[in-house]
N, C-alpha and C positions, 0 to 999 in steps of 0.2 A: 489413538485414535489421531493419525496425520489431519490437520486442516488445513486445503488448499484455497487461498483466498483469490481470484481472478479478478484481475483489473483490466478490462478492454478500456476504462478512462485513460490509463496510462499508454494503452496501445493508440487509441484515438487521436489523443493528442502528441505522439510520437512521429505522425505521418506528414509530411509537409500539405498536402490535401486537406478541404475540408470533406467528411465524408457525411453523404447525404442522412440526413435524419431518420428515412424510413429503412435505410440500411443498418443503419444503428440499432433501430427497435426490434428488426429482426434479428439481430446478432443477441441482442441483450438478453431479449426474452428466449432464446434457443438455450443461451449459458445457464440462463437461471433453472434449467429442466436438468443438467447435464452430471449434478453431483456435488457442486463446488460449497465449502462452506459458507461462502458468501462471496458475492458478486460486486465489485466497486462499478457502480455503473455511468458514472459522470463526477465533475466539478462544478461548485457555485465560485465563479473566479471573474476576473475582470476580461470582459470578452474582447478587448483590444489588443491584450497579452496572450490568451491563450483561445483564439477565436473558434477554435475545434471543440470548444465545449461549451458554447455561446446557448445551443439548446438543450441543454439538460432537464430543463424543467419538464418541455415537452416530451424529451422522452420518460423522465417519470411518470408523466400522467397517461402515459401508452404502456406501462407495466405490465406484464400478464403474470400474475403472480399464483395462479391454478397451478397444482400440482408440482409444484417447487418448495422444497425446504431449504433454499440458501437464504441469508441475508440477504438484505439489498443495501449496500452502503453507497455515501457519496460525500465526497470531499467538501470541506470548507475552511475559507481560511480566514473568517471574520464572525462576529457574532449576530451580523445581518444575514448573514448565510446560512448561522444555524438557525435565527427567526426562521426562515422563509423553508426548510428542509424538515427541522424538528416533528413540526405537527403532521408531515404527510404522511397518512399512514399506510401507505405501502411503502416506507422506507423506514427499516428498523437498526440500521448503525449510522455514525456521523464519525468519516476521520478528517483529521486535523495534523498538520507538521508542526512539529515542534523542533528547534534546534537552539544550542548554546554557543553556536560558534556566531560570533558579530559579523564577520565580516561576509558569510552566507546570506544571513537577513538583512544584511544592508543592500546586498545585490538582488536577494530573491523577493524579498516585501517591503523593503526601505524601511525595516521596522529594528528595534533593539531586543535584546534578549528579555527585558522586563515587558516590553510592550507584547510580545507573541507569547509570553508565559502567562499574560491578563487575557488575552483571547483564548487561548488555552482552556485556561481555566471557565472562561463564558461558555465555550463550545461543550465542555463537560456537563456544566449547570443545563443547560438547553438540552441537551440529551438525556439527563437524568429526569428533566420536569416532564417530557414527554416520554419515556420510559425507552430510551433507544440506548444501544451500547455506544461509546465513545471509544474510537480508536486512534491513540494517540502516538504517531510516527517521530522519531527522534531523527532527524536527518546529521548526516555526518558523525553517527553513531561511534566509530570506530577511528574517528581520528580526522585530519580536514587537511586541505591543499592550500589553505590562507595562510600557515603559519601561529592559527588560533592556539591558545592553551586547548591540551585535550591529555587525560590520561583516566585509565579505570575507575578509580578513585572520583575522579570528577563526575564521569558518567553515572555512576552511584549514586552520588548526590542529587543529581538531576533528577533521576528517578525516584527516589525520595522525593523529592520536591512535587512530581507531577503524582506519585502516589496520596502524599496529603491532600491534593486536590479533585481525588477521586479516580484518578486514572487506572485502569486496572486491564489495560490490553494496550500493548506498548511496543510496537514490530520497531525493530533497528535496519535503519537503511545508509547505505556509504555513498548514497548520490553519486558523485563522478570519480571518487577515490577509490583506486584498486587496493583490494584486502586482500590477505590470501588467508588458507584454511587455520594456519597458526593462530592468526589474531580472530578469527572467529570464533575458535575455541577459546581462546582465553577471556573475551567478552561475555560471552554465552556460561560459561561455567560461575564466571563473577557474579554474573548478576543474578542467575538460577540460584544460587546460592545465598547471594544475600536478600531476595525476595521472591521465595518460592510460592508465594500466595498470587504472585500476579503473572500473566499470560503473557509471553513475549514471542516475538516472530522476526522472521531472518527474511527482509526484501532488499533483495541483492542485485545491485547492477554492476556487470561485468564485461568486459572487452577481450578478454584474452582466453576464451575456452575454458578454463579451468571451474566452472561452477560446480562440477560432480564433488570435489575434494573440499568445497565450501560448504554444500549442504550437507554433506557426512558428518563435518565439523560440527556442525550446527545440531544435527540429528542426535548425533552422540553426546554431546553435552546436556543435551535434555530439549532442544527445541523440538516444538510440535505443530508450529505455526508457519507457512512458507506462502507467499505471495509470487504469484506468476502470472505472465502474461503471452497470450498466442504469440508463437514465433518468436518471443523475447523482443518484440518492438518498446518504444517507450524511454523513458528517462526526462530529467530534469531540465525543462527549457529556459530556466532562468538563473543556473548555478554559476555562469560565468565560466564555466571549463565545457572541454569535449564531452558531448553526451555520450555516454555507455549504454548497451541493452540491458533490458531487465531480465532476470530467469524466464527463459524460455517453459511453459506450459509441458510442452512434448519433452522435455529435458527432466523435468521433477517427476512425471509418470513413470518415465524411462528409469531414473533411480530409484521410484518403489518397488519394479518389476525387478529391477538388478539384485534389491534388497530382501527380496521375496516380502515384502511389506505391504500393508493392507493399502488398496488403492480405492477410493470413495467415488471413484468416476464413474459413468457407463459407459463403456467402449465406444457403443455405437454412434451415441448423441456427441461425446468427443469428437471423434471422426468427422461428425457433419460440423461440428463448432469450426474444427481445423479450415475444411473446406470451405465454410464463410468468411472464415479470417484471412483467408488466403485470398478472395473476391474482394474485400473492401480497404485491405492493407496495402494492396498492389500501387 
């Protein structure tokens, strides 16, 4: 069964204007009924850096989780953020970014690899304390544009370290680095072979339109978790490089239909969600 993780959080932070909270509430509550495995609804981050997410706690307070089987996930980047969100009953998962690329961390969060690893451990601990899932993203998992060290053995080493502190769900992100299907294939084959007990995901940013080959490479290598955003909006606002879009939900669904794979989404509700996205992202 393929899991589709929808991230309105990435979409909403990827547009320059501030979307009204009421529109966010309407959109997210609709997404929760479409059939996504998980909906990442917002983030607890510095509002001066990402003002689009300043109302996340209000959004959480207005969630309608009736008739929804989706996980409700919030991104946190600090122990304090995890402590605010983990006790909230309506939230079932906490996501948090990790990277072993020093240059990216300096630009993104003004931290070292060791400091971010310590924060990641705290997020995992807070999640476990309150019975939440911890979803630990590895940023620049396929290499980096800064010239920092990267190779598959190094990636495997850090996945092992994350596993040792309790990480069980690890999506891989390329952030602003263009990657090809061959790289996706090599990475997923290696990590799934080494750590078959972990759940890996593809969090794909792309700017060249060749998303299909990359999805196919991940799927054929054994990946069953895919992150998407309506209309492909979003990206990392602090990478220091030009932003590239996310994998569009519509493209992922199209791929499932092309390959005659099971589509977990309810088509009428999905079309209504696309209509709402067109309204609020314009």
